[in-house]
Wavefront OBJ file of the C-alpha trace (Angstrom):
o trace
v 6.933 10.723 17.978
v 8.287 9.850 14.649
v 5.984 10.250 11.784
v 6.066 6.706 10.845
v 5.096 5.590 14.195
v 2.106 7.743 14.069
v 0.916 6.285 10.923
v 0.772 2.914 12.071
v -1.373 3.575 14.845
v -4.872 3.226 12.890
v -3.366 0.122 11.013
v -2.586 -1.533 14.947
v -5.785 -0.600 16.059
v -7.993 -1.963 13.432
v -5.637 -5.366 13.999
v -6.702 -5.561 17.628
v -10.504 -4.648 16.560
v -10.187 -7.804 14.160
v -8.417 -10.040 16.484
v -11.237 -8.918 19.346
v -14.081 -9.539 17.078
v -12.834 -12.978 15.922
v -11.884 -14.128 19.272
v -15.570 -13.355 20.629
v -17.020 -15.296 18.236
v -14.909 -18.125 18.320
v -15.830 -18.408 22.099
v -19.653 -17.777 21.414
v -19.463 -20.516 18.765
v -17.055 -22.964 20.343
v -16.679 -22.413 24.276
v -20.121 -20.754 25.423
v -22.598 -22.085 22.925
v -24.501 -24.246 25.274
v -22.608 -23.911 28.007
v -23.881 -20.950 29.507
v -27.536 -20.200 31.289
v -29.293 -17.146 31.458
v -32.333 -16.262 32.866
v -34.803 -14.088 31.296
v -37.678 -11.682 33.140
v -41.179 -12.699 32.456
v -41.905 -9.947 29.961
v -39.040 -10.932 27.813
v -40.679 -14.430 26.958
v -43.634 -16.587 26.161
v -44.291 -20.124 27.174
v -46.784 -22.689 25.923
v -47.322 -25.525 28.089
v -49.476 -28.420 26.970
v -50.125 -31.785 28.547
v -48.602 -34.751 27.209
v -52.274 -36.372 27.233
v -53.595 -33.470 25.510
v -50.722 -33.158 22.928
v -50.946 -36.466 21.903
v -54.242 -36.575 20.927
v -54.060 -32.977 19.252
v -52.982 -32.463 15.843
v -50.556 -30.330 16.592
v -46.777 -30.389 15.192
v -45.007 -30.888 18.416
v -41.442 -30.705 16.658
v -40.368 -27.693 18.304
v -41.763 -28.590 21.683
v -39.580 -30.148 24.605
v -40.797 -32.569 27.176
v -40.624 -31.103 30.647
v -38.303 -32.785 33.360
v -40.937 -34.743 34.655
v -42.546 -35.780 31.431
v -45.702 -34.702 32.248
v -46.018 -31.425 29.583
v -44.419 -30.117 26.174
v -43.022 -26.665 26.520
v -42.225 -24.169 23.772
v -40.665 -20.924 25.271
v -40.257 -18.031 22.742
v -38.207 -15.096 23.361
v -39.403 -11.706 22.021
v -36.840 -9.885 19.827
v -33.111 -9.650 20.951
v -34.320 -9.705 24.555
v -31.996 -12.922 25.206
v -28.948 -11.632 23.600
v -28.900 -8.022 24.237
v -26.626 -7.746 27.176
v -24.030 -10.292 25.646
v -23.957 -8.212 22.722
v -23.557 -5.280 24.353
v -20.473 -6.545 26.097
v -19.419 -7.835 23.268
v -19.410 -4.789 21.157
v -18.586 -1.958 23.389
v -14.536 -2.901 23.433
v -14.218 -2.827 19.535
v -16.365 0.388 19.274
v -14.274 2.017 21.757
v -11.045 0.743 19.906
v -12.510 1.756 17.091
v -13.399 5.083 18.036
v -9.780 5.815 19.415
v -8.701 5.289 15.879
v -10.889 7.975 14.196
v -9.707 10.643 16.926
v -6.140 9.136 16.430
v -6.304 9.149 12.797
v -7.940 12.770 12.831
v -5.106 13.927 14.980
v -2.444 12.418 12.776
v -3.875 14.279 9.586
v -4.195 17.506 11.287
v -0.781 17.183 12.592
v 0.544 16.208 8.993
v -1.452 18.920 7.534
v -0.398 21.410 9.730
v 3.365 20.651 8.943
v 5.192 22.433 5.784
v 5.266 19.729 2.747
v 8.600 18.585 2.835
v 10.038 17.936 -0.650
v 12.829 15.272 -0.694
v 15.134 15.946 -3.717
v 17.185 13.137 -4.814
v 20.245 13.729 -7.469
l 1 2 3 4 5 6 7 8 9 10 11 12 13 14 15 16 17 18 19 20 21 22 23 24 25 26 27 28 29 30 31 32 33 34 35 36 37 38 39 40 41 42 43 44 45 46 47 48 49 50 51 52 53 54 55 56 57 58 59 60 61 62 63 64 65 66 67 68 69 70 71 72 73 74 75 76 77 78 79 80 81 82 83 84 85 86 87 88 89 90 91 92 93 94 95 96 97 98 99 100 101 102 103 104 105 106 107 108 109 110 111 112 113 114 115 116 117 118 119 120 121 122 123 124 125
């Protein structure tokens, strides 16, 4: 392989990583933002349910509660930590990590190969 081709590998891999991350963000923000529904196992969230009659008489702030589909309850669900998006984060970050790792290995290989070659000095006259 030519020396210039070898030296371009790290730049190509970095560009691929940048494009991967940018496209993942665009899909997460503009395509999948509210389009996908995920069911969490019960240990990963807490839920608070208040009857509509009981909630209306109390002095609670109901701004972060949502009315149930039948209209009889106010419901607030909170996920614990990163449980609600860890699977998605892992699947989004694994491919760029593999590419970055490949870039590190290839860059190390290129540097070792270049240091093993004798320094060629080009004389111009």
